[in-house]
C-alpha positions in Angstrom: -3.4 13.8 -32.2 -6.1 11.8 -30.5 -3.8 8.8 -30.5 -1.1 10.6 -28.5 -3.9 11.9 -26.2 -5.2 8.4 -25.6 -1.6 7.2 -25.0 -1.1 9.9 -22.4 -4.4 9.1 -20.7 -3.5 5.4 -20.7 -0.1 6.2 -19.2 -1.7 8.4 -16.6 -4.2 5.7 -15.7 -1.4 3.1 -15.3 0.6 5.6 -13.2 -2.3 6.3 -10.9 -3.1 2.5 -10.6 0.6 1.9 -9.6 0.5 4.7 -7.1 -2.7 3.4 -5.6 -1.4 -0.2 -5.4 1.9 1.1 -3.8 -0.1 3.1 -1.2 -2.3 0.1 -0.4 0.7 -2.1 0.0 2.4 0.3 2.3 -0.8 0.6 4.4 -1.1 -3.2 4.5 2.5 -3.7 5.6 2.1 -1.0 8.2 -1.0 -2.7 9.5 0.8 -6.1 9.7 3.8 -4.5 11.5 1.5 -2.6 13.9 -0.5 -5.8 14.7 2.6 -7.8 15.3 4.0 -5.0 17.4 0.9 -4.9 19.6 0.9 -8.7 19.8 4.5 -8.9 21.0 3.8 -6.2 23.6 0.7 -8.1 24.8 2.8 -11.3 25.1 5.5 -9.5 27.1 2.9 -7.9 29.4 1.3 -11.3 30.0 4.8 -12.7 30.9 4.9 -15.6 28.5 
């Protein structure tokens, strides 16, 4: 019984780790896109 429980806990841990990594990746990508977006707008406003 404890083996199954440990297996479930391990699986839950891996799932949470994957979810956390996915969320972090999404935030990082959004940050990059947002910064690039702001950069292009600034460039257009400066007229270069």
